[in-house]
C-alpha positions as CSV (number, residue, x, y, z in Angstrom):
1,M,135.6,155.5,88.4
2,T,137.4,154.5,84.8
3,E,135.2,152.8,81.6
4,L,137.6,149.8,83.0
5,D,137.2,150.4,86.2
6,F,133.3,149.6,85.6
7,V,133.6,146.4,83.6
8,L,135.2,144.5,85.9
9,L,133.4,145.8,89.0
10,T,130.4,144.8,86.6
11,V,132.0,141.2,86.4
12,Y,132.6,140.9,89.3
13,F,128.9,141.3,89.7
14,L,127.5,138.9,87.3
15,C,129.9,136.0,88.7
16,I,128.9,136.6,92.4
17,T,125.3,136.4,91.1
18,Y,125.7,133.2,89.0
19,V,127.3,131.7,92.1
20,L,124.7,132.8,94.4
21,Y,121.8,131.5,91.5
22,Q,123.8,128.1,91.4
23,M,123.7,128.0,95.5
24,V,120.7,128.4,95.5
25,T,119.3,126.3,92.5
26,S,121.5,123.0,94.6
27,F,119.8,123.7,97.6
28,N,116.5,124.2,95.9
29,D,115.5,120.1,95.5
30,E,114.2,118.6,98.8
31,L,110.7,118.1,100.4
32,T,109.1,117.0,103.7
33,I,106.4,114.3,103.6
34,W,104.1,113.3,106.1
35,L,100.5,110.9,107.1
36,D,97.5,112.5,106.5
37,Q,96.5,111.7,110.2
38,E,92.8,112.8,110.2
39,Y,92.4,111.1,107.1
40,L,93.3,107.8,108.3
41,D,91.7,107.8,111.8
42,E,88.2,108.7,110.2
43,Q,88.6,105.5,108.3
44,L,89.6,103.3,111.5
45,T,86.7,105.0,113.6
46,A,84.4,103.8,110.4
47,L,85.4,100.5,110.4
48,N,85.3,100.2,114.2
49,L,89.2,99.5,114.5
50,K,90.1,102.1,115.7
51,D,91.2,99.5,119.1
52,T,92.6,96.9,117.2
53,I,94.9,98.8,114.5
54,G,97.5,101.4,114.2
55,I,99.2,102.2,111.4
56,S,101.9,104.3,111.4
57,F,105.1,105.3,109.1
58,K,108.8,107.1,109.6
59,F,109.9,109.7,108.1
60,D,113.1,111.9,107.9
61,N,112.1,115.7,108.3
62,R,113.5,116.6,104.7
63,Y,115.0,114.8,101.9
64,E,116.3,115.7,98.5
65,F,114.1,114.2,95.9
66,D,116.3,111.6,94.3
67,K,116.8,110.2,98.3
68,L,113.3,108.5,99.1
69,K,114.1,105.5,98.1
70,K,111.0,102.9,100.6
71,L,109.0,104.0,102.8
72,S,108.7,102.2,106.4
73,I,105.7,101.2,107.6
74,R,104.8,100.0,111.0
75,V,101.1,98.1,112.3
76,T,100.0,97.5,115.8
77,N,97.9,94.8,116.4
78,K,96.1,96.0,119.4
79,S,93.8,93.3,120.0
80,S,94.1,90.4,122.9
81,D,93.4,87.4,120.9
82,H,93.3,87.9,117.1
83,A,96.3,87.9,114.5
84,I,95.6,90.0,112.0
85,Y,96.8,89.4,108.2
86,I,98.2,92.0,105.7
87,D,97.6,90.5,102.2
88,W,100.1,92.3,100.2
89,D,99.4,91.2,96.8
90,Y,96.1,93.1,97.2
91,C,98.0,96.3,98.7
92,A,98.7,99.5,95.8
93,L,100.6,102.9,95.7
94,T,98.3,104.9,93.6
95,D,100.0,109.3,93.1
96,Q,98.8,112.2,90.6
97,Y,100.7,111.6,87.7
98,E,99.0,112.6,84.5
99,P,97.9,109.9,84.2
100,P,97.5,108.8,87.4
101,R,99.2,105.3,87.6
102,S,98.6,102.7,90.5
103,R,102.0,100.6,91.8
104,R,101.8,96.8,93.0
105,V,102.9,97.0,96.3
106,T,106.4,94.9,97.2
107,R,107.8,94.3,100.4
108,A,111.4,94.0,101.2
109,V,112.8,90.5,102.0
110,A,115.3,88.9,103.9
111,G,118.8,87.9,102.2
112,S,119.8,89.0,98.9
113,P,116.5,87.9,96.5
114,L,117.4,88.0,92.6
115,D,114.4,88.7,91.4
116,V,110.4,89.9,92.7
117,F,107.8,87.4,93.1
118,Q,105.2,86.7,91.5
119,R,102.9,86.1,94.7
120,Q,104.0,87.4,98.3
121,A,103.4,86.0,101.3
122,F,100.6,87.6,103.4
123,S,102.7,88.6,106.8
124,A,101.0,87.7,110.4
125,I,100.1,90.1,113.2
126,A,100.4,88.1,116.2
127,P,98.0,89.5,119.7
128,G,99.6,92.8,121.1
129,K,103.0,92.7,118.9
130,T,103.9,95.1,115.9
131,L,104.9,94.4,112.0
132,V,107.6,96.9,110.7
133,E,108.2,96.6,107.4
134,D,109.7,98.4,104.5
135,L,107.6,98.7,100.8
136,F,108.5,99.3,97.7
137,A,106.4,100.1,93.7
138,E,107.4,96.9,92.4
139,D,108.6,99.8,89.0
140,M,111.7,100.7,91.1
141,L,113.2,97.6,92.0
142,T,115.9,96.5,89.5
143,R,119.1,94.3,89.7
144,K,122.7,95.3,87.6
145,D,123.2,91.1,85.7
146,E,121.9,88.6,86.4
147,G,123.7,86.5,90.0
148,S,123.0,90.2,91.3
149,P,120.2,90.8,93.9
150,I,117.2,93.3,93.6
151,Q,117.2,96.4,94.8
152,A,116.1,99.9,94.6
153,S,116.8,102.2,92.1
154,E,114.6,104.9,91.6
155,T,113.0,106.5,93.8
156,V,108.7,106.3,95.8
157,L,108.5,110.0,93.7
158,D,109.6,110.9,90.4
159,F,109.8,115.1,90.6
160,K,112.1,115.1,87.7
161,P,110.5,118.7,85.0
162,P,108.1,117.3,82.7
163,N,109.2,117.6,78.8
164,K,107.2,119.6,76.2
165,K,105.3,117.0,74.8
166,A,103.7,116.1,78.8
167,P,100.8,117.0,79.4
168,E,99.1,121.2,80.3
169,A,97.9,119.5,83.8
170,K,101.2,118.0,84.8
171,K,103.2,121.0,83.9
172,K,101.1,122.7,85.8
173,R,100.8,120.7,89.2
174,F,104.8,120.0,88.7
175,K,105.4,124.5,88.4
176,N,103.0,124.9,91.6
177,F,104.7,122.2,93.0
178,M,107.9,123.5,93.4
179,S,106.8,126.9,93.9
180,G,105.1,125.6,96.6
181,E,101.6,126.8,96.2
182,E,100.6,123.2,95.8
183,L,101.2,119.9,97.8
184,F,101.9,115.9,96.1
185,K,99.7,113.9,96.9
186,F,99.4,109.8,96.7
187,E,97.8,106.9,98.8
188,L,99.1,103.5,100.3
189,Y,95.9,101.2,99.8
190,L,96.5,98.4,103.0
191,V,94.5,95.1,102.3
192,L,94.6,93.5,106.0
193,R,92.7,90.8,107.1
194,F,90.9,89.6,110.0
195,M,90.3,86.2,111.3
196,G,87.8,85.8,114.4
197,F,86.4,88.7,114.6
198,G,83.0,88.0,114.1
199,S,84.1,87.5,110.1
200,S,83.7,84.6,107.9
201,P,85.9,81.5,108.3
202,G,87.6,82.6,105.4
203,G,88.5,86.0,107.1
204,D,87.2,89.3,106.1
205,R,89.3,91.4,104.0
206,V,89.3,95.6,104.4
207,S,91.3,98.3,102.5
208,I,92.5,101.4,104.2
209,V,94.1,104.2,102.3
210,C,97.1,105.6,103.4
211,R,97.5,109.4,102.5
212,F,100.5,111.3,102.2
213,N,101.5,114.6,101.7
214,V,103.9,115.8,100.3
215,R,105.3,119.3,99.8
216,K,108.6,121.1,98.2
217,L,110.6,123.5,100.5
218,D,112.2,126.3,100.8
219,W,115.5,126.5,99.5
220,T,117.0,127.3,102.6
221,A,115.5,124.3,103.8
222,G,119.1,122.4,102.2
223,L,121.1,124.8,105.0
224,P,124.0,122.6,106.3
225,W,122.5,123.7,109.9
226,N,119.5,122.7,108.7
227,P,119.0,118.9,110.2
228,K,117.3,116.4,108.6
229,T,115.9,113.8,111.1
230,P,114.3,114.8,113.9
């Protein structure tokens, strides 16, 4: 092998290595998310609501970092004779960012709303029925101009790398999350009002915390033959 052959071979392997690195990097931005069902069940049992209400969420098997634009919730009223109400203005999304955030929850509104309402109407769930809603954090919603409807321009979670001035705790958490060593957790504080369940005349408000776990997937999850939906 001549010196020129050696140089060409080296360049060839460097190019192959670079292409493979770029391919891995392009697939290395996916996560999976799930509800902590055990934590939710413990609360419902402690509140004696296990036979009264059911709460669930719909998620795909995996998401790219910039694709989780809403939370899809299902709330079932298991009672046979009393309505359940959700007070959206009392609900909040919280997370583990540095500093930790608390964000106002906004549910999707039919039509093409031009702004986020200062007050939201509560949702009533009739006996034996199920409410299905898409939820957003208020800071996710923007509009292109004054005549455009509001829409989700941001994601529920932001996994951009922290800047150099970010707290060390945030940098460490991001590094551990990206390596798969640490789960990211966030919570939805859901406030319900019960009328006629032996409650006071105005109804009793109960706060239920829905906790979610987020895990960064290995880059191989992004390969085309791995489905995103069940």
